[in-house]
C-alpha positions as CSV (number, residue, x, y, z in Angstrom):
1,M,-12.9,1.2,-106.2
2,A,-12.4,-1.7,-103.7
3,G,-14.4,-0.5,-100.7
4,F,-14.8,2.0,-97.7
5,T,-13.1,1.1,-94.8
6,D,-14.0,2.1,-91.0
7,K,-10.3,3.5,-90.7
8,P,-10.4,7.0,-88.9
9,L,-9.6,10.1,-90.6
10,S,-6.0,11.1,-90.4
11,G,-5.9,14.7,-91.4
12,R,-8.0,17.6,-92.5
13,S,-7.4,16.5,-96.2
14,E,-9.9,13.6,-95.4
15,D,-12.8,15.8,-93.8
16,I,-15.3,14.8,-96.2
17,F,-18.0,15.7,-93.8
18,D,-17.0,19.3,-93.9
19,V,-16.6,19.5,-89.9
20,E,-14.1,21.9,-89.8
21,K,-15.9,24.7,-87.9
22,Y,-16.6,22.4,-85.1
23,I,-12.7,21.3,-85.2
24,K,-11.5,25.0,-85.1
25,G,-14.3,26.2,-82.3
26,L,-13.6,23.3,-80.1
27,S,-9.7,23.4,-80.5
28,S,-9.8,27.3,-79.9
29,F,-12.2,26.5,-76.3
30,I,-9.4,23.9,-75.6
31,L,-6.6,26.5,-76.1
32,E,-8.1,29.1,-73.6
33,C,-10.3,27.3,-71.5
34,D,-9.5,27.6,-67.6
35,T,-7.8,23.9,-66.2
36,P,-8.8,21.5,-65.3
37,M,-11.2,21.0,-68.0
38,T,-13.2,17.5,-69.1
39,V,-14.7,17.6,-72.4
40,A,-17.0,14.7,-73.5
41,V,-17.2,14.0,-77.3
42,Q,-20.7,12.2,-77.1
43,G,-22.3,10.3,-80.2
44,D,-23.2,6.6,-81.3
45,W,-20.9,4.0,-82.2
46,G,-19.8,4.8,-85.8
47,S,-20.8,8.5,-85.4
48,G,-17.2,9.4,-86.0
49,K,-16.2,10.4,-82.4
50,T,-12.3,8.9,-83.0
51,S,-12.0,10.5,-86.6
52,F,-12.9,13.9,-84.8
53,M,-10.6,13.6,-81.9
54,M,-7.8,13.2,-84.3
55,L,-8.6,16.0,-86.2
56,I,-8.6,18.0,-83.2
57,R,-5.1,16.4,-82.2
58,E,-4.1,17.7,-85.8
59,E,-5.4,21.1,-85.1
60,L,-3.5,21.2,-81.5
61,E,-0.4,19.3,-81.5
62,A,1.8,21.8,-82.6
63,K,0.3,24.3,-79.4
64,V,0.1,21.6,-76.8
65,L,1.6,18.5,-75.1
66,P,-0.8,15.9,-76.6
67,V,-1.5,12.1,-75.1
68,W,-3.6,9.6,-76.4
69,F,-4.9,6.6,-74.7
70,N,-7.0,4.0,-76.3
71,T,-9.0,2.1,-74.1
72,W,-10.4,-0.2,-76.8
73,Q,-6.9,-1.9,-76.9
74,F,-7.4,-3.1,-73.5
75,S,-11.0,-3.6,-73.5
76,Q,-10.5,-7.2,-74.4
77,F,-8.5,-8.1,-71.8
78,N,-9.5,-9.0,-68.4
79,L,-7.8,-6.3,-66.6
80,G,-10.2,-5.8,-64.0
81,D,-9.3,-3.2,-61.5
82,R,-5.8,-2.9,-63.4
83,L,-7.0,-0.6,-65.9
84,P,-7.1,2.8,-64.0
85,L,-3.6,2.5,-62.6
86,L,-2.6,1.3,-66.2
87,L,-4.2,4.7,-67.5
88,V,-2.2,6.6,-64.7
89,S,1.2,4.6,-65.7
90,R,0.6,5.3,-69.6
91,L,-0.2,8.8,-69.3
92,T,2.9,9.5,-67.1
93,A,5.1,7.7,-69.4
94,A,3.6,9.7,-72.3
95,L,4.8,12.9,-70.8
96,G,8.4,11.9,-71.7
97,L,9.9,12.4,-67.9
98,K,12.5,10.1,-66.5
99,G,14.4,10.2,-63.8
100,I,13.3,11.7,-60.4
101,Q,9.7,12.6,-61.5
102,A,9.1,9.4,-62.9
103,D,10.2,7.5,-60.3
104,S,8.0,9.1,-57.7
105,I,5.2,8.2,-59.8
106,K,6.2,4.5,-59.6
107,S,6.3,4.9,-55.9
108,S,3.0,6.2,-55.7
109,L,1.1,3.9,-57.8
110,R,3.3,1.0,-56.1
111,T,2.0,2.4,-52.6
112,L,-1.6,3.0,-54.0
113,G,-1.6,-0.3,-56.0
114,G,-1.2,-1.8,-52.2
115,V,-3.8,0.1,-50.4
116,L,-6.3,-0.5,-53.3
117,F,-5.3,-4.3,-53.1
118,R,-6.2,-4.2,-49.3
119,V,-9.7,-2.8,-50.3
120,G,-10.8,-5.3,-52.6
121,L,-9.0,-4.0,-55.7
122,S,-5.8,-5.4,-57.5
123,A,-3.4,-3.4,-59.3
124,A,-1.0,-6.0,-61.2
125,N,2.7,-5.7,-61.8
126,T,2.3,-7.7,-65.0
127,V,0.3,-4.6,-67.0
128,T,1.8,-1.6,-64.9
129,G,5.3,-2.9,-65.0
130,L,5.2,-2.1,-60.9
131,D,5.8,-4.9,-58.0
132,V,2.9,-4.4,-55.6
133,S,2.9,-7.6,-54.1
134,G,5.1,-6.4,-51.3
135,A,3.1,-3.2,-50.7
136,A,0.0,-5.2,-50.8
137,E,1.3,-7.5,-48.1
138,A,2.1,-4.3,-46.0
139,A,-1.0,-2.5,-46.6
140,M,-2.8,-5.4,-45.3
141,H,-3.1,-3.5,-42.0
142,S,-3.4,-0.3,-43.2
143,G,-6.5,2.2,-42.6
144,E,-9.0,4.1,-44.9
145,E,-6.9,7.1,-44.2
146,D,-4.2,5.3,-46.2
147,V,-6.2,5.3,-49.1
148,T,-6.9,8.9,-49.0
149,E,-3.3,9.7,-48.1
150,A,-2.2,7.4,-51.3
151,V,-4.5,9.4,-53.5
152,S,-3.6,12.7,-52.6
153,T,0.1,11.8,-53.1
154,L,-0.5,10.4,-56.7
155,K,-2.5,13.5,-57.6
156,S,0.2,15.8,-56.0
157,R,3.1,14.1,-57.9
158,F,1.1,14.0,-61.2
159,Q,0.9,17.7,-61.0
160,D,4.7,17.9,-60.5
161,C,5.2,15.6,-63.8
162,V,2.7,18.0,-65.7
163,K,4.5,21.1,-64.4
164,Q,8.1,19.7,-65.6
165,A,7.0,18.4,-68.9
166,L,5.4,21.8,-70.3
167,K,8.6,23.5,-68.9
168,E,10.6,21.1,-70.8
169,K,9.0,21.1,-74.1
170,K,7.8,25.1,-73.8
171,K,3.7,24.2,-74.1
172,D,1.2,25.8,-72.1
173,R,-0.8,22.7,-71.6
174,V,-1.7,19.0,-71.7
175,V,-4.8,17.6,-73.8
176,I,-5.5,14.1,-73.0
177,F,-7.3,12.1,-75.3
178,V,-9.1,9.1,-73.9
179,D,-10.9,7.4,-76.9
180,D,-13.1,4.4,-77.2
181,L,-14.3,4.9,-73.3
182,D,-17.9,3.5,-74.2
183,R,-16.3,0.2,-75.6
184,L,-15.3,-0.7,-72.2
185,A,-17.9,-2.6,-70.0
186,P,-20.5,0.1,-68.7
187,A,-19.4,-0.2,-65.0
188,R,-15.9,-0.1,-66.0
189,A,-16.1,2.9,-68.0
190,V,-17.8,4.7,-65.0
191,E,-14.9,3.4,-62.9
192,L,-12.4,5.2,-65.4
193,L,-14.2,7.9,-65.2
194,E,-14.1,8.5,-61.4
195,V,-10.2,8.0,-61.7
196,L,-10.1,10.7,-63.8
197,K,-11.9,13.0,-62.0
198,L,-10.0,11.7,-58.6
199,F,-6.6,11.3,-59.6
200,L,-6.0,13.3,-62.6
201,D,-8.2,16.5,-61.9
202,C,-4.8,19.0,-62.4
203,D,-4.1,22.3,-63.5
204,K,-2.9,22.7,-66.8
205,C,-4.9,19.3,-68.4
206,V,-7.7,19.2,-70.4
207,F,-9.4,15.7,-71.1
208,L,-11.2,15.0,-74.2
209,L,-13.3,11.9,-73.9
210,A,-15.0,9.9,-76.5
211,I,-18.0,8.5,-74.8
212,D,-21.8,7.5,-75.4
213,Y,-24.0,8.9,-72.5
214,A,-26.1,5.8,-72.7
215,V,-23.0,3.9,-71.7
216,V,-22.5,5.9,-68.6
217,S,-26.2,5.6,-67.6
218,Q,-25.9,2.0,-68.0
219,G,-22.5,1.8,-66.1
220,I,-24.1,4.0,-63.3
221,R,-26.7,1.6,-62.7
222,Q,-24.8,-1.5,-62.9
223,K,-22.4,0.1,-60.2
224,Y,-24.6,1.6,-58.0
225,G,-28.2,-0.1,-58.2
226,E,-31.4,0.7,-60.4
227,S,-32.7,2.5,-57.5
228,L,-30.4,5.5,-58.7
229,G,-32.8,7.9,-60.2
230,T,-32.2,9.4,-63.7
231,D,-31.4,12.7,-62.3
232,K,-28.6,11.4,-59.8
233,G,-27.4,9.7,-62.9
234,R,-27.1,13.0,-64.5
235,S,-25.6,14.7,-61.6
236,F,-22.9,11.9,-61.8
237,F,-21.9,13.0,-65.4
238,D,-22.3,16.6,-64.8
239,K,-19.8,16.6,-62.0
240,I,-17.3,14.6,-64.1
241,I,-18.0,16.7,-67.4
242,Q,-17.9,20.1,-67.6
243,V,-18.4,20.5,-71.2
244,P,-20.6,18.0,-73.0
245,F,-20.0,18.1,-76.8
246,K,-22.4,16.2,-79.0
247,M,-21.3,15.0,-82.5
248,P,-22.7,17.2,-85.2
249,V,-24.2,14.3,-87.4
250,A,-27.0,15.9,-88.4
251,H,-24.9,18.9,-90.0
252,Y,-22.8,16.4,-91.9
253,D,-22.4,17.3,-95.5
254,I,-23.7,14.1,-96.5
255,E,-24.4,15.3,-100.3
256,K,-20.3,16.0,-100.5
257,F,-19.9,12.4,-99.1
258,V,-22.1,10.5,-101.4
259,R,-21.2,12.7,-104.5
260,T,-17.5,11.9,-103.7
261,A,-18.4,7.9,-103.1
262,L,-20.6,7.9,-106.2
263,E,-17.5,9.4,-108.0
264,Q,-15.2,6.7,-106.4
265,M,-17.8,3.8,-107.9
266,R,-17.8,5.5,-111.2
267,L,-21.5,6.3,-111.1
268,P,-23.1,9.5,-112.2
269,V,-22.7,12.5,-109.9
270,A,-24.5,14.9,-111.4
271,D,-27.5,14.4,-109.1
272,A,-26.8,12.8,-105.5
273,A,-30.3,14.3,-104.1
274,P,-32.0,11.0,-104.4
275,Y,-29.4,9.0,-102.8
276,V,-29.1,11.4,-99.8
277,S,-32.9,11.3,-99.6
278,L,-32.8,7.6,-99.2
279,I,-30.0,7.6,-97.0
280,R,-31.2,10.4,-95.0
281,T,-34.9,8.6,-94.1
282,S,-33.3,5.1,-93.7
283,I,-29.9,4.3,-91.8
284,G,-29.3,8.3,-91.3
285,Y,-26.1,10.0,-91.2
286,N,-23.8,7.6,-89.0
287,P,-20.7,7.6,-91.3
288,R,-20.4,3.7,-89.9
289,G,-23.8,2.6,-91.4
290,I,-23.3,4.9,-94.5
291,K,-20.2,2.9,-95.3
292,R,-21.7,-0.4,-94.6
293,L,-24.5,0.6,-97.0
294,L,-22.1,1.6,-99.8
295,N,-19.8,-1.6,-99.6
296,A,-22.6,-3.7,-99.8
297,F,-23.7,-1.8,-103.1
298,L,-20.4,-2.2,-104.5
299,L,-20.2,-5.9,-103.6
300,L,-23.6,-6.7,-105.1
301,Q,-22.8,-4.7,-108.2
302,R,-19.7,-6.9,-108.6
303,I,-21.7,-9.8,-108.3
304,H,-24.5,-9.1,-110.4
305,S,-23.0,-6.9,-113.0
306,G,-24.6,-8.3,-116.0
307,E,-27.9,-8.8,-114.5
308,H,-30.0,-5.8,-115.0
309,L,-27.8,-3.3,-113.5
310,D,-26.3,-1.3,-116.5
311,Q,-28.8,1.8,-116.2
312,D,-28.8,4.5,-113.6
313,H,-32.5,3.7,-112.8
314,E,-31.7,-0.1,-112.0
315,K,-28.4,1.0,-109.6
316,R,-30.6,3.7,-108.2
317,L,-33.4,0.9,-107.2
318,L,-30.8,-1.7,-106.2
319,F,-29.6,1.1,-103.3
320,A,-33.3,2.1,-102.4
321,V,-33.4,-1.8,-101.9
322,L,-30.6,-1.8,-99.7
323,C,-32.0,1.0,-97.4
324,L,-34.9,-0.7,-97.0
325,Q,-33.2,-4.0,-95.8
326,L,-31.2,-2.5,-93.8
327,S,-33.7,0.1,-91.8
328,Y,-37.1,-1.5,-92.4
329,E,-36.4,-5.5,-92.2
330,E,-39.9,-6.2,-91.3
331,V,-41.2,-4.2,-94.5
332,Y,-38.3,-5.7,-96.5
333,N,-39.1,-9.0,-95.7
334,F,-42.6,-8.7,-96.3
335,V,-42.0,-7.3,-99.7
336,V,-40.0,-10.4,-100.8
337,R,-42.1,-12.8,-99.5
338,S,-45.2,-10.9,-101.1
339,I,-43.7,-9.6,-104.4
340,S,-46.1,-11.4,-106.7
341,R,-48.9,-10.2,-104.9
342,L,-47.7,-6.5,-104.5
343,T,-49.5,-3.9,-106.4
344,P,-48.9,-0.3,-107.3
345,A,-51.3,1.0,-104.7
346,F,-49.5,-1.0,-101.9
347,F,-46.2,1.3,-102.2
348,N,-48.2,4.6,-102.9
349,Q,-49.9,3.8,-99.6
350,L,-47.0,2.8,-97.8
351,A,-45.8,6.6,-98.4
352,Q,-48.7,8.0,-96.7
353,P,-48.2,8.6,-92.8
354,E,-52.1,9.3,-92.4
355,R,-52.8,5.5,-93.2
356,Y,-49.8,4.5,-90.5
357,A,-51.5,6.8,-88.0
358,A,-55.2,5.2,-88.7
359,L,-53.7,1.6,-88.7
360,L,-51.8,2.2,-85.2
361,S,-54.7,3.9,-83.7
362,G,-57.2,1.7,-84.7
363,D,-59.2,4.7,-86.2
364,E,-61.2,4.4,-89.7
365,L,-59.6,6.5,-92.4
366,D,-61.1,9.9,-93.5
367,E,-64.0,9.8,-95.9
368,D,-62.1,11.3,-98.6
369,M,-59.3,8.6,-98.6
370,E,-59.5,4.9,-100.7
371,E,-59.7,2.0,-98.6
372,N,-56.5,0.5,-97.5
373,D,-54.9,-1.9,-99.9
374,P,-55.5,-5.4,-98.4
375,L,-51.9,-6.3,-98.3
376,L,-51.2,-3.1,-96.2
377,Q,-53.2,-4.2,-93.7
378,E,-51.6,-7.6,-93.6
379,L,-48.3,-6.0,-93.4
380,F,-49.2,-3.8,-90.1
381,E,-50.7,-7.1,-88.8
382,Q,-47.1,-8.8,-89.1
383,W,-44.8,-5.6,-88.6
384,G,-45.5,-4.8,-84.6
385,L,-45.1,-1.4,-85.4
386,D,-46.3,0.6,-82.4
387,G,-46.5,4.5,-81.7
388,S,-43.3,4.8,-80.7
389,A,-42.0,4.7,-84.4
390,D,-41.6,7.9,-86.1
391,V,-44.4,7.2,-89.0
392,N,-43.3,10.3,-90.7
393,R,-39.9,9.3,-91.2
394,I,-41.1,5.8,-92.5
395,A,-43.5,7.1,-94.8
396,D,-40.8,9.6,-95.9
397,F,-38.6,6.8,-96.9
398,M,-41.1,5.0,-98.9
399,E,-41.8,7.9,-100.9
400,S,-38.3,8.2,-101.7
401,F,-38.0,4.6,-102.2
402,R,-41.5,4.9,-104.5
403,T,-39.7,7.3,-106.8
404,A,-36.7,5.0,-107.2
405,L,-38.9,2.4,-108.1
406,S,-40.7,4.4,-111.1
407,A,-38.6,4.1,-114.3
408,S,-40.3,7.3,-115.6
409,G,-40.6,9.3,-112.5
410,G,-44.3,9.1,-112.3
411,A,-46.9,6.5,-111.8
412,L,-46.0,2.8,-110.8
413,T,-46.4,0.4,-113.2
414,R,-46.0,-3.5,-113.5
415,E,-43.0,-3.5,-115.2
416,D,-41.5,-1.5,-112.1
417,L,-42.3,-4.0,-109.8
418,K,-41.1,-6.8,-112.3
419,L,-37.7,-5.2,-111.9
420,L,-38.1,-4.7,-108.3
421,E,-38.7,-8.5,-108.2
422,N,-35.6,-9.1,-110.3
423,I,-33.4,-7.0,-108.0
424,L,-34.8,-8.5,-104.8
425,N,-34.0,-12.3,-106.1
426,F,-30.1,-11.3,-105.4
427,S,-30.4,-8.5,-102.9
428,A,-30.5,-11.0,-100.1
429,T,-26.6,-11.7,-100.4
430,T,-26.1,-9.1,-98.2
431,N,-29.2,-9.8,-95.6
432,A,-29.1,-11.2,-92.1
433,E,-31.8,-13.6,-92.6
434,A,-30.9,-16.5,-95.0
435,E,-34.3,-17.4,-96.2
436,T,-35.8,-14.8,-97.9
437,A,-35.5,-15.0,-101.7
438,P,-38.8,-14.5,-103.5
439,S,-38.1,-17.4,-105.4
440,R,-39.0,-20.0,-102.7
441,F,-42.5,-19.8,-100.8
442,L,-42.3,-18.3,-97.5
443,S,-44.9,-18.8,-95.0
444,A,-45.8,-15.6,-92.8
445,N,-43.6,-16.8,-90.2
446,G,-40.3,-16.6,-92.4
447,L,-39.9,-20.4,-92.9
448,S,-39.7,-22.0,-96.0
449,G,-42.1,-24.5,-97.4
450,R,-45.5,-25.5,-96.3
451,G,-46.0,-23.1,-93.2
452,I,-48.1,-21.0,-91.2
453,R,-49.7,-18.1,-91.9
454,Y,-51.1,-15.6,-89.3
455,K,-54.4,-13.4,-89.3
456,N,-56.0,-11.5,-86.6
457,R,-59.4,-12.6,-85.1
458,L,-61.7,-10.4,-83.1
459,D,-63.8,-11.7,-80.3
460,D,-67.3,-12.5,-81.5
461,A,-68.9,-9.9,-78.8
462,A,-67.9,-6.6,-77.3
463,A,-67.0,-6.7,-73.7
464,Y,-65.9,-4.4,-70.8
465,H,-62.3,-4.6,-69.9
466,S,-60.6,-2.6,-67.2
467,V,-57.5,-0.3,-69.0
468,S,-55.5,-2.2,-66.0
469,E,-56.1,-5.5,-67.2
470,P,-52.6,-7.3,-69.3
471,I,-54.1,-7.2,-72.5
472,V,-51.6,-9.2,-75.0
473,F,-52.2,-9.3,-79.0
474,D,-49.2,-11.5,-79.7
475,A,-47.2,-13.2,-76.8
476,A,-44.5,-14.4,-78.6
477,K,-43.9,-10.9,-80.1
478,K,-44.9,-9.1,-77.0
479,L,-47.1,-6.9,-79.1
480,P,-49.9,-5.1,-76.8
481,G,-53.3,-6.2,-77.0
482,W,-55.3,-2.9,-77.5
483,N,-53.8,-2.6,-80.7
484,N,-55.9,-3.9,-83.9
485,S,-59.0,-4.3,-81.2
486,K,-62.3,-2.5,-82.0
487,L,-63.5,0.2,-79.6
488,E,-67.5,0.6,-79.1
489,A,-67.5,2.4,-75.7
490,F,-66.0,3.2,-72.4
491,R,-67.1,3.6,-69.0
492,L,-65.9,6.3,-66.2
493,F,-67.3,7.9,-63.3
494,G,-70.5,6.2,-63.8
495,Q,-71.0,7.3,-67.2
496,E,-71.0,5.2,-70.3
497,V,-70.0,7.0,-73.6
498,P,-70.3,5.4,-76.7
499,V,-67.1,5.8,-79.0
500,R,-65.6,4.1,-82.2
501,K,-62.4,5.8,-82.4
502,Y,-59.5,5.3,-79.8
503,S,-58.3,9.3,-80.6
504,A,-62.1,10.3,-79.5
505,M,-62.1,8.1,-76.6
506,L,-58.4,9.6,-75.5
507,T,-59.8,13.4,-75.9
508,Q,-63.2,12.5,-74.1
509,V,-61.7,10.9,-71.3
510,L,-59.2,13.9,-70.6
511,D,-62.3,16.0,-70.8
512,L,-64.1,14.0,-68.1
513,L,-61.1,14.1,-65.8
514,Y,-60.7,17.9,-66.3
515,Q,-64.2,18.1,-65.7
516,R,-63.7,16.3,-62.4
517,D,-60.6,18.5,-60.9
518,P,-59.6,21.3,-63.4
519,E,-56.5,22.0,-60.7
520,K,-55.0,18.6,-60.8
521,F,-55.2,18.4,-64.4
522,R,-53.7,21.7,-64.8
523,A,-50.9,20.8,-62.4
524,V,-50.2,17.6,-64.5
525,Q,-50.2,19.3,-67.8
526,A,-47.6,21.8,-66.9
527,D,-45.4,19.4,-65.8
528,P,-45.8,16.4,-68.0
529,A,-42.4,15.3,-68.0
530,A,-42.7,14.6,-64.1
531,H,-45.3,12.0,-65.2
532,E,-44.1,10.5,-68.5
533,L,-46.9,12.4,-70.4
534,S,-44.2,14.7,-72.6
535,A,-45.5,12.7,-75.7
536,L,-49.1,13.5,-75.0
537,F,-49.1,17.1,-74.0
538,D,-45.9,18.8,-75.8
539,C,-46.9,18.0,-79.3
540,K,-43.8,19.4,-80.7
541,R,-42.8,16.8,-83.2
542,D,-43.1,17.0,-86.9
543,S,-44.8,13.8,-86.9
544,S,-47.5,15.3,-84.6
545,K,-51.5,15.0,-85.1
546,T,-53.1,16.6,-82.4
547,A,-56.7,16.6,-81.1
548,R,-58.6,19.0,-78.9
549,V,-59.8,18.4,-75.4
550,P,-63.0,20.8,-75.3
551,T,-63.3,21.9,-71.9
552,A,-59.8,22.2,-70.8
553,G,-58.8,23.9,-74.1
554,V,-56.0,21.9,-74.7
555,D,-54.4,19.9,-77.6
556,V,-53.1,16.5,-77.0
557,E,-51.0,14.1,-79.2
558,V,-53.0,11.3,-80.9
559,N,-50.6,10.3,-83.5
560,S,-49.8,7.0,-81.5
561,S,-50.8,3.8,-81.2
562,S,-53.9,2.4,-79.3
563,H,-51.9,1.1,-76.5
564,D,-50.0,4.1,-76.1
565,K,-53.4,6.2,-75.7
566,V,-54.4,3.6,-73.2
567,I,-50.8,3.8,-71.3
568,S,-51.2,7.8,-71.4
569,L,-54.6,7.7,-69.7
570,Q,-53.5,5.3,-67.0
571,R,-50.5,7.7,-66.2
572,M,-52.7,10.5,-66.4
573,M,-55.4,8.9,-63.9
574,T,-52.4,8.1,-61.7
575,A,-50.8,11.4,-61.6
576,M,-54.3,12.8,-60.8
577,G,-55.4,10.4,-57.8
578,Y,-57.4,8.1,-59.3
579,N,-57.5,4.4,-59.8
580,P,-56.7,3.8,-63.3
581,G,-58.5,0.5,-63.2
582,N,-61.8,2.5,-62.9
583,L,-61.6,3.3,-66.9
584,E,-63.1,0.3,-68.7
585,L,-63.0,0.0,-72.3
586,K,-65.7,-2.0,-74.5
587,V,-63.9,-3.6,-77.1
588,R,-63.7,-6.6,-79.4
589,L,-60.0,-8.0,-78.7
590,A,-57.6,-9.1,-81.3
591,H,-55.8,-12.1,-81.2
592,R,-53.3,-13.3,-83.5
593,V,-54.1,-16.9,-84.7
594,E,-52.3,-19.2,-86.9
595,Q,-54.0,-20.0,-90.1
596,E,-52.9,-23.3,-91.8
597,N,-51.5,-22.4,-95.6
598,A,-52.3,-25.3,-97.9
599,G,-49.3,-23.9,-99.8
C-alpha cells in the first residue's frame, strides 16, 4: 500500500462511502425535472463534490447529452472577464455542432465581446479563438441597447444549438456539469453564476454546479459591497439556484471506508470502531482530510517501523496522536511540551465537558467534582478556547484518545504515558510546527531553549467595569478579557447584586430586564435570530447546558464563555432599547503576563 490519492472517483465500483441512493435520487430528478433547472452541489473543499458529480455523469450519460466544464483548469490564469465567454464557447463546442449553427454562436460571441469591451470588459481572441478587436472598435459608439440585443441574440442562438444537438444525438436534455466553481476568486465565481443565468438559462438544459455557498456569499460582498445584507445575498443565490443539494458527508459510511483502508494497510480490520470514533470527533468525515490522516499514518509507520509500532495498541495510539495533532493543535503542542509533567488525571479530566464549561465561564466546579489538575488550568490559560467551540466534541475526542492511550482498556498507568512520550517523539515528522519534539525544552510560547512562560495575574482588588468597555486578556492572541476574570457583583437599574458565577449573573440580569419590561423581553425572545441571540435562547445543541430565568420562566444557554455571556447581555439590552453601558460588573480582571523561566 503506497498511500491514498486525492483522485476523484471514476465509477460506482469505487463508491466506498455508500452514497448510491443519493446518486440515483438526484439522477432521477435531473431526468424528470422541468427545464431550465440549476442544481448546486454544495460542500466544503475535499467533501467529494467532484467524485459525486462524476458518479452522476456515469449514471446519466446513456440518457442525456453530458457536457463537463472544469473552471479550475482556468482559475490559475489571468483570464479576467474572458472566462464567461470562454465558458459559452466551450459549451457550444462540446455540443458537437459544426457549420451554420456553430458559426452563428461565434458571430454572437464576436458581437457580444465587442459590446462588453465597450462597457469595460474584455473578451480576448487568444482564449476563445475569436477576433473581437474589430467588433470592439465598432462597438465604441454603441449604446446600452446593444448589450441587451447581443445577450438576447446569443441566448437564442445557444438555444437553437441545444435543440439541434439533442435532435442529432436523439437525447432529451443537456446536462452541463460545471466543476470547481468555488476555486475561482469569489467575485469571479459570482460573475460566472450570473453569466449562466443570463446567457444559458435555456429549455432542455440542466446545470449541475459544484459550489460552496460560503464562497458565493463572499463573492457577493466583494462585488456589491459589505453593505449588502445576508438576506439579499441569500436571495441572489436562490434566484440562480433552484435546487440546493448539500453533500451528505454526515451519512458517509466511514466505517466501511476505514475498514477498507485498514485492510489495504495490512492492519486488523475486525474492529474499526475505535478508529472511526477518533475520526468522527477530530477531523470529521471530509474524505480529503481522512486521506491526509491515513497517509501521515502510513508514512510514520514506514519511517519508524522498528520503534514500538508492532502491537495493535501502539498503532492505534499513533493514529490517535495524529488525530490530536491535526484537529486540536493547541492541545497537541501542550502535550508535547509538557509530557514529562502530565498525569493520568490530566487526560481523565480532558474527557469531561463540565470542566470545560466551568473553566470557560469562570464558574466553580460542582461540589461533588474533584479539583482540576493544575496542568489542565495551565492548558486553558494558553489555549484561547472560547464559547463558540463545541466542547462536547472535544471531550468526546479526548475520551476516545484516553481509550486509545490505555493498553488495558481501563485506568491509565505511567507505562501508558511512557509509550505516549515515545510516540510523540516521532509524530512531529508530520506536524506543521517544526520545533515540538518533547526531547527539547520548550517554553510556553513555543520557542526552544531558555524562554518565557505565561501566567494569569488578577487585579489586587475588584472594581466596577461597564460591559461596554473593551476588556482584553491577551492583546497578541486577541483573547477577550472577561474570560478568566473573577466576578464579585453587578450593578443595574440602581441595584447592586452580589454574585460569583457568570452563569448566575446572566440569569439574574435577564430576570431584571424581564421585570423592567416583560413585553419587550418576550418580543426579543420570540425572534432571537434578528438580534443575534439564537445561541442564548434556542438551547437546541447537544452541548446545551441551561439555566432558568425565574420570573420569565424561560431557559437560556449557559454553556459558553464569560465573554460570550457578556456579549449576549449587551445584545439583549440593545434589543430592548437600553444602553448596555449601564450594566457594570465588579471583577478582578485577569491579565496574561510573562514569567521568566530559569530553564
